[in-house]
C-alpha atoms as one frame of an Amber mdcrd trajectory, in Angstrom:
protein
-102.888 -30.243 -43.494 -99.152 -29.112 -42.435 -97.619 -26.902 -45.025 -94.668
 -24.687 -44.839 -93.620 -21.696 -47.483 -92.722 -18.032 -47.512 -93.297 -14.910
 -46.603 -93.578 -13.421 -49.478 -95.560 -15.981 -50.882 -98.599 -15.599 -48.473
-100.593 -13.386 -50.417-100.663 -17.205 -53.032-101.628 -19.238 -50.181-105.159
 -20.426 -50.130-106.954 -18.421 -46.882-108.217 -21.424 -45.155-105.212 -22.139
 -44.476-103.249 -20.687 -41.160-100.266 -18.690 -41.983 -97.883 -19.320 -38.801
 -95.123 -17.453 -38.384 -91.797 -19.964 -37.132 -89.249 -17.234 -37.216 -86.695
 -15.823 -34.996 -87.594 -12.252 -36.259 -91.046 -11.867 -38.645 -91.180  -9.741
 -41.145 -92.463  -6.492 -40.555 -95.649  -5.403 -39.376 -96.571  -8.812 -38.511
-100.161 -10.046 -36.202-100.316 -13.261 -36.563 -99.342 -16.807 -35.492 -95.950
 -17.038 -33.757 -95.040 -20.436 -32.579 -91.565 -19.487 -31.515 -90.762 -23.152
 -30.062 -89.624 -24.057 -34.722 -87.552 -20.536 -34.749 -84.004 -20.996 -35.051
 -81.335 -19.224 -32.219 -80.541 -16.236 -33.544 -76.826 -17.227 -33.358 -77.081
 -19.663 -35.662 -78.295 -17.279 -38.788 -75.307 -16.544 -39.617 -74.244 -20.048
 -39.322 -76.216 -20.506 -43.366 -75.200 -17.656 -43.837 -71.889 -18.214 -44.194
 -72.334 -21.629 -45.969 -71.887 -23.704 -42.720 -75.055 -25.978 -43.335 -74.944
 -28.702 -42.431 -73.151 -26.950 -38.971 -75.970 -25.515 -38.395 -78.577 -28.373
 -39.280 -76.652 -30.001 -36.462 -77.709 -27.706 -34.003 -81.286 -27.156 -35.593
 -81.692 -30.766 -35.297 -80.698 -31.424 -32.225 -82.981 -28.507 -30.593 -86.226
 -30.088 -33.138 -85.010 -33.420 -31.183 -85.504 -32.013 -27.823 -88.635 -32.109
 -28.602 -91.996 -33.688 -28.818 -93.608 -33.937 -32.567 -96.682 -35.017 -30.946
 -96.985 -32.010 -28.691 -95.783 -29.691 -31.385 -98.401 -30.418 -33.792-100.761
 -30.386 -30.969 -99.861 -27.186 -29.668 -99.917 -25.043 -33.889-103.698 -26.729
 -33.524-104.233 -24.787 -30.630-102.675 -21.991 -31.219-104.675 -21.821 -34.505
-108.075 -23.666 -34.184-107.877 -25.102 -37.096-105.936 -28.069 -39.329-105.006
 -26.495 -42.574-101.858 -25.008 -41.036 -98.973 -23.088 -43.320 -95.492 -22.653
 -41.516 -93.554 -19.594 -42.862 -89.977 -17.785 -42.255 -88.273 -15.857 -44.643
 -86.376 -18.479 -48.024 -87.352 -18.616 -51.175 -88.363 -22.133 -51.649 -85.072
 -23.235 -53.749 -83.059 -21.607 -50.974 -81.687 -23.524 -47.953 -83.937 -22.855
 -44.311 -84.547 -24.277 -41.553 -88.650 -25.175 -42.547 -87.097 -28.111 -44.824
 -85.292 -29.329 -41.662 -88.458 -28.853 -39.529 -90.627 -30.487 -42.389 -89.159
 -33.249 -43.072 -88.697 -34.053 -39.182 -92.030 -34.276 -39.348 -92.660 -36.607
 -42.188 -90.161 -38.475 -39.725 -92.532 -38.205 -36.748 -95.357 -39.374 -39.594
 -96.973 -36.920 -40.294 -97.331 -35.074 -43.609 -95.265 -31.914 -43.902 -95.039
 -30.302 -47.363 -93.934 -26.944 -49.449 -96.651 -25.413 -50.741 -96.659 -25.617
 -54.224
């Protein structure tokens, strides 16, 4: 199963989930898995912070549409050697975040991907 969450929630995640950062820059001291192909470009982050979320989403979707979701899933499984993965970044669940776009992209490709509750 594929989930999304945020760094601040890692302590609440079951140990059997492989945690993978999809942030441009992971939290300080992060030594876990990273999958940078899903990380937004650093210059886009200011768009979201300045309320330009539609522009951010358009640019991010252009990036995602250059990727094959089947290949991304395979690479994530190979990276973690797990089929239970949670993709994490900074923003809390209720805030705009690229991981929500990633989740939708995976669902549109036929994969289950939801925010970990």
